[in-house]
N, C-alpha and C positions, 0 to 999 in steps of 0.2 A: 822860166818863161809863161807857164800855164798861171800864173797869178797875174801875168799883163794880160794876158788873154780875155780871159772871164774878168777881167777891171768894170769892163763897159755894161755890165748887165746892172737895170736899176729898176726895183717894186714899181709895178704901175700906180701903185698909190705911197705920197709921200711917205704917210704915218705906219708904215708895212716896212720890213727890216730884214732885209739880205748880209747876213753877218761870211766870208770867205774869208779860211785859213788856211792856203796851200790847195789841195785839192779837194777841200769840203768845203759846201757850203750846206747856209741856215738861212730858212727864210721864217721868222716872225709876223705871225698877224694877229689882233687884238681881234676877236671876235664876239659882236653882240647880239640881240635881238634882228637888228635892223641890219646891221650890213656883216657880210662873210667873204671875204675876198680872193677865199684858199684858194678856189676853183679859177680862177684872172690869173691869181701870181703862178701858180704851178703851170698855168699854158704860157703864161710869159717867160717862163724857164725854157719849156717844154719848147718851144717857136726861136729864141735864141739860139739854145744847142742845135737843132734842124738848122738853122741860119747861116751857123757860124761853124758845120758838122765836126759836131761834136758829138759824142756818143752818149748820153746819160744810162746808168748804172742803174736798172729797178728795184736788181738785190740787194741792193745800199740803199734804197732811198726809202725811206721810213714818214710817220706820221705819229704824234702825239697829241693831244689835246692836254694841256692842264689848266684845271678846274677847280683845284681845291676840294670843299666841300659843297658845292651848289649841288643841287639834285634836278634842274631844272634838264632836256632834254640834251644829248650832245649834238654836235651837227652829224650831217652825212658824213659819211667817211669819202677821199679822193679816188677818184678812178684809179687803179692797177695799183695803189701806193696801200701797203701794211700799215693798218697802225695800229701803234704798241703801247704799254700802261710805261714803261720808262725809253730812255734814250740816250744815249753815252757819247757825249760830245768831248772833243777835246780832253779826254780820261777822265772825266766825270759824270758820273751817272745822274739823269734828272728823273725822275720819276714825276707821274699825274699829280700828283697833291705836290706842290711845291713845299709844303713844310715837312713829306716826307724824303729820308735820307738812309732809310735802310740799308738798300743795295748798292749805294755807297758808301758805305762806314762797311757793311760787311766785306767787300772787295779790298778794300784797304788793308781791314784789321787780318785777313786772308795773307794778304801779298806780306806784311809786314810779321806774322811768326812764321810762315815759312823762309825767313832769311834769319829767325832769333839763330836757327843751327848752327849756321857761323857763327856767332859770337861766340854761341858756347865753346864752340871746339876751338877757338883761338883762343878765351881763357884756359882752357884747358892745357894747352900749350906755353901758357905763361908771358899770352899779352899782358902788357899794362895797363892799368887804368887810362891813363891816356887813351892808348892805342885804341881803347872796347871803345872810350868817348867817341872817338872818331869814325870808328866804324857803327857805331848808333848810331851817331848820327846820319850819318853817308847812307847807310843799307835802310837802316829803319824808320828813324823819323823824317826822313824825306818821302817818305811814302805816307807816313801818316798825319803830316800836316798839307800836301796834297788838294790842291782848292779849297783849302779850308776856308779863305776867304768868300767862299760861295756858299758853302754850307754850314760853318761854325755859326751862325746868326740861330742854328738850331735850338731844339732842347737841350740844357748843359748836359739833364738827368739822363735822358736816351742817349745823346752824340757821345758830346764833347767826354761825358764822365768813364763811356768805354775807352775813349783814347787812354786816360790821364792813369787808369789802370796799369795799363804793359809800364808807361813811364816811371812810377810810382818802383814798379816789379824791377825796374832796369838801376833802380838807384839802389835802392836794397842789395841786388845780388854783385853791385858791384862793376857795371857796366856804365854806368855814368858819373861823370864828375863832382856831378852836383843835379841837385833835383829841378828837375825842370815839369814846368808847367805849361800846359795847354792851353787856359786862358790866357796868360801873357805872351805868348807865341801869337794866337789871334789877337789880342791888344794890338798886337808890334806890326803883325803883317797887316792888318786895317787900318791902322795910321802912316804906313806906307806906301797902301794902295790911295787911302786920302788925297797924299800929299802929290801923288802921279797927278792925279784926275785934275786936282782941283788948280795945277800949279804949268798944265798942258791944256791948253784951249782947245786943241785938237785928237785933243783923248777921245776916244771910241767912249768912254761910259761916260762925256760929257753930259749926253742927254738925259740922265737919270737925275742931275741936280736940278732942285730950284731954280726959278732966275734970277735969284736974290745970288744965290751961289755959284752962277756961270762966269 
């Protein structure tokens, strides 16, 4: 019901992007030296909420400027909105530098490592390699590759290699039936995503494709 109610929110400028998922709304705005529609678009959502008698949760409203390595001054913060250097969106932690995924990977590795105890205990009590393999894929690997289509393009030596190490250890200790390659997983997931985007003209990521690919 909530998704239906918020479905009529539209950006003031068509070039800006409003993404709605369940009860979350993400607003993406391209800021240049000549243009910054952040204040206008934010007011648009505030006015919409007031008109529709819906209350915005300011405690869960944040702003982040994705800026890479540029040195020019940042735009002024939006009134009453906390500016952060990172944001977690749909389970993936983004940082203001789009090539940095340290926080996201640290969280994934921490979650995965905390579940390794379950695998070790099951092996101690005589679970077969096939059963351990199923558990590892369900409890550990699913965490390590979460959102990899987004962050997997970053530096191999800095990020993917960190995931590769526990996969090699898991195979060595008999938790996996065969060696798992994080690069192969990334390539397969990228191909699957590409297939979904290019075969569905209504796919949300169609806007990212060059005209010849649409």
